[in-house]
N, CA, C and O of each residue as an XYZ file, in Angstrom:
332
protein
N     104.647    100.269     95.207
C     103.419     99.898     95.876
C     102.408     99.425     94.671
O     102.268    100.110     93.658
N     101.785     98.307     94.862
C     100.902     97.853     93.718
C      99.520     98.154     93.931
O      98.735     97.777     93.061
N      99.076     98.770     94.938
C      97.722     99.214     95.214
C      97.258    100.174     94.140
O      98.006    101.033     93.674
N      95.912     99.992     93.735
C      95.300    100.841     92.752
C      94.399    101.794     93.515
O      93.477    101.333     94.188
N      94.631    103.184     93.440
C      93.789    104.044     94.152
C      92.725    104.722     93.292
O      92.991    105.272     92.223
N      91.546    104.650     93.806
C      90.414    105.286     93.022
C      90.491    106.798     93.338
O      90.913    107.277     94.391
N      90.042    107.449     92.314
C      89.976    109.008     92.371
C      90.648    109.535     91.224
O      91.142    108.840     90.336
N      90.653    110.977     91.275
C      91.209    111.737     90.100
C      92.316    112.500     90.664
O      92.511    112.658     91.869
N      93.042    112.973     89.695
C      94.154    113.948     89.959
C      95.517    113.144     90.111
O      95.625    111.922     90.009
N      96.542    114.053     90.374
C      97.907    113.583     90.287
C      98.264    112.443     91.247
O      99.092    111.605     90.890
N      97.667    112.373     92.469
C      97.948    111.295     93.346
C      97.701    109.903     92.666
O      98.580    109.055     92.512
N      96.478    109.786     92.306
C      96.000    108.477     91.669
C      96.640    108.266     90.275
O      97.018    107.143     89.942
N      96.760    109.288     89.496
C      97.354    109.166     88.140
C      98.785    108.585     88.233
O      99.142    107.644     87.524
N      99.612    109.205     89.165
C     101.037    108.889     89.325
C     101.421    107.816     90.168
O     102.589    107.438     90.251
N     100.385    107.264     90.857
C     100.726    106.173     91.760
C     101.260    104.944     91.066
O     100.691    104.605     90.028
N     102.234    104.264     91.486
C     102.786    103.117     90.829
C     101.710    101.899     90.491
O     101.751    101.240     89.452
N     100.914    101.751     91.363
C      99.822    100.668     91.221
C      98.887    101.038     90.129
O      98.460    100.170     89.367
N      98.530    102.355     90.012
C      97.774    102.805     88.869
C      98.307    102.829     87.593
O      97.643    102.629     86.577
N      99.545    103.081     87.624
C     100.384    103.012     86.357
C     100.454    101.559     85.819
O     100.363    101.329     84.613
N     100.612    100.621     86.713
C     100.625     99.197     86.382
C      99.252     98.780     85.856
O      99.132     98.034     84.884
N      98.238     99.282     86.524
C      96.836     98.864     86.194
C      96.511     99.368     84.800
O      95.999     98.635     83.954
N      96.835    100.687     84.576
C      96.618    101.305     83.219
C      97.448    100.537     82.031
O      96.962    100.354     80.915
N      98.708    100.130     82.399
C      99.494     99.391     81.417
C      98.825     98.170     81.094
O      98.667     97.861     79.913
N      98.374     97.367     82.126
C      97.674     96.122     81.824
C      96.326     96.229     81.045
O      95.959     95.376     80.236
N      95.645     97.315     81.351
C      94.474     97.540     80.673
C      94.727     97.906     79.222
O      94.060     97.423     78.307
N      95.749     98.810     79.036
C      96.091     99.160     77.620
C      96.589     98.011     76.807
O      96.297     97.978     75.612
N      97.347     97.023     77.365
C      97.768     95.890     76.798
C      96.629     94.964     76.329
O      96.740     94.224     75.352
N      95.582     95.054     77.057
C      94.372     94.192     76.672
C      93.357     94.858     76.004
O      92.312     94.239     75.806
N      93.466     96.012     75.614
C      92.348     96.916     75.119
C      91.813     96.321     73.688
O      90.607     96.235     73.455
N      92.686     95.971     72.876
C      92.300     95.486     71.589
C      91.577     94.161     71.736
O      90.536     93.940     71.116
N      92.137     93.269     72.569
C      91.437     92.019     72.778
C      90.066     92.304     73.420
O      89.104     91.641     73.033
N      89.906     93.248     74.380
C      88.673     93.525     74.958
C      87.681     94.012     73.824
O      86.528     93.587     73.753
N      88.194     94.898     72.976
C      87.193     95.444     71.929
C      86.854     94.401     70.862
O      85.870     94.570     70.142
N      87.616     93.361     70.745
C      87.342     92.285     69.750
C      86.587     91.160     70.270
O      86.190     90.272     69.516
N      86.355     91.150     71.591
C      85.445     90.209     72.248
C      84.032     90.344     71.682
O      83.456     91.432     71.668
N      83.469     89.184     71.202
C      82.157     89.073     70.752
C      81.149     88.908     71.708
O      80.002     89.280     71.459
N      81.488     88.326     72.908
C      80.423     88.029     73.879
C      80.766     88.844     75.163
O      81.922     89.032     75.544
N      79.710     89.286     75.758
C      79.815     89.991     77.041
C      80.453     89.194     78.109
O      81.156     89.762     78.945
N      80.261     87.944     78.139
C      80.930     87.006     79.045
C      82.391     87.030     78.950
O      83.101     86.917     79.949
N      82.897     87.189     77.645
C      84.281     87.109     77.439
C      84.912     88.492     77.970
O      86.022     88.555     78.499
N      84.169     89.454     77.786
C      84.678     90.813     78.262
C      84.724     90.840     79.834
O      85.650     91.364     80.453
N      83.632     90.222     80.433
C      83.673     90.110     81.828
C      84.864     89.364     82.319
O      85.554     89.811     83.235
N      85.118     88.225     81.719
C      86.252     87.395     82.138
C      87.512     88.084     81.976
O      88.370     87.914     82.842
N      87.756     88.869     80.949
C      89.033     89.574     80.755
C      89.136     90.606     81.932
O      90.165     90.672     82.604
N      88.063     91.403     82.169
C      88.170     92.354     83.228
C      88.380     91.720     84.589
O      89.126     92.275     85.396
N      87.781     90.623     84.876
C      88.225     89.847     86.088
C      89.568     89.404     86.192
O      90.178     89.347     87.259
N      90.070     89.062     84.991
C      91.512     88.496     84.939
C      92.462     89.744     85.185
O      93.514     89.552     85.795
N      92.150     90.950     84.758
C      92.940     92.116     85.053
C      92.902     92.322     86.583
O      93.937     92.555     87.208
N      91.828     92.242     87.110
C      91.681     92.533     88.571
C      92.557     91.479     89.306
O      93.273     91.802     90.254
N      92.477     90.240     88.848
C      93.170     89.117     89.475
C      94.819     89.299     89.345
O      95.604     88.943     90.224
N      95.172     89.880     88.165
C      96.509     90.044     87.855
C      97.140     91.102     88.957
O      98.230     90.906     89.495
N      96.338     92.202     89.207
C      96.772     93.252     90.231
C      96.820     92.514     91.552
O      97.780     92.736     92.290
N      95.908     91.684     91.914
C      95.767     91.126     93.186
C      96.888     90.082     93.463
O      97.308     89.897     94.605
N      97.411     89.331     92.261
C      98.363     88.375     92.367
C      99.804     89.121     92.683
O     100.747     88.526     93.204
N      99.836     90.477     92.303
C     101.038     91.157     92.507
C     100.981     91.851     93.918
O     101.834     92.681     94.233
N      99.947     91.488     94.766
C      99.790     92.020     96.043
C      99.035     93.345     96.061
O      98.877     93.946     97.124
N      98.576     93.799     94.932
C      97.813     95.013     94.926
C      96.332     94.913     95.411
O      95.702     93.862     95.303
N      95.835     95.980     95.917
C      94.520     96.066     96.406
C      93.892     97.249     95.586
O      94.611     98.081     95.033
N      92.550     97.289     95.528
C      91.818     98.373     94.976
C      91.339     99.193     96.167
O      90.621     98.664     97.016
N      91.707    100.450     96.255
C      91.428    101.275     97.391
C      90.637    102.611     97.015
O      90.671    103.102     95.887
N      89.973    103.104     98.014
C      89.404    104.555     97.922
C      89.657    105.244     99.112
O      89.902    104.626    100.149
N      89.617    106.607     99.058
C      89.862    107.479    100.114
C      88.758    107.189    101.219
O      87.571    107.043    100.928
N      89.237    107.121    102.464
C      88.195    106.993    103.610
C      87.903    108.301    104.217
O      88.710    108.847    104.969
N      86.800    108.800    103.916
C      86.427    110.136    104.448
C      85.623    109.977    105.706
O      85.032    110.982    106.104
N      85.509    108.828    106.411
C      84.713    108.625    107.620
C      85.436    109.100    108.890
O      84.815    109.264    109.940
N      86.782    109.321    108.778
C      87.526    109.684    109.912
C      88.018    108.589    110.761
O      88.544    108.808    111.852
N      87.847    107.362    110.250
C      88.293    106.049    111.061
C      89.740    105.995    110.917
O      90.318    106.777    110.162
N      90.362    105.110    111.602
C      91.838    104.966    111.643
C      92.312    103.884    110.522
O      92.788    102.807    110.880
N      92.179    104.178    109.330
C      92.554    103.304    108.209
C      93.671    103.865    107.458
O      93.935    103.380    106.357
N      94.410    104.906    107.961
C      95.518    105.534    107.182
C      94.946    106.182    105.982
O      95.675    106.388    105.011
N      93.650    106.533    105.972
C      93.091    107.280    104.854
C      92.608    106.552    103.634
O      92.041    107.158    102.725
N      92.836    105.187    103.600
C      92.292    104.481    102.468
C      91.692    103.156    102.975
O      92.120    102.536    103.948
N      90.578    102.771    102.146
C      89.853    101.507    102.495
C      89.801    100.661    101.228
O      89.860    101.214    100.130
N      89.703     99.460    101.332
C      89.523     98.379    100.334
C      88.107     98.634     99.728
O      87.147     98.926    100.442
N      88.033     98.513     98.421
C      86.725     98.444     97.797
C      86.434     97.142     97.285
O      87.364     96.363     97.075
N      85.152     96.789     97.044
C      84.724     95.480     96.638
C      85.178     95.216     95.271
O      85.549     96.096     94.494
N      85.127     93.853     94.993
C      85.510     93.510     93.618
C      84.462     94.063     92.648
O      84.817     94.363     91.508
N      83.238     94.209     93.020
C      82.232     94.869     92.147
C      82.762     96.344     91.816
O      82.820     96.723     90.646
N      83.114     97.094     92.791
C      83.547     98.427     92.598
C      84.831     98.450     91.769
O      84.994     99.306     90.900
N      85.781     97.472     92.048
C      86.926     97.440     91.264
C      86.704     97.176     89.803
O      87.379     97.693     88.914
N      85.629     96.266     89.597
C      85.253     95.911     88.158
C      84.741     97.042     87.447
O      84.896     97.060     86.226
N      84.110     98.063     88.060
C      83.704     99.235     87.462
C      84.807    100.268     87.099
O      84.615    101.176     86.290
N      85.973    100.065     87.756
C      87.067    100.942     87.541
C      87.647    100.673     86.180
O      88.612    101.324     85.781
């Protein structure tokens, strides 16, 4: 499963999509740190989100509203960007 789950603890930490997300982030960490311009950092972060989405992944958070969403709802790109 390529979805990235927001949250803390074992479920999110061990989820395959989160592992993939962290691997991609770690592979780009030095590049991000060496970016001189904020716009370059932003572009790199957006490209990481796009890489997850190209693999069919979504950024999700736990749905505590009691609706019938199987417990997870999609978060906005803005929220995903902050992750």
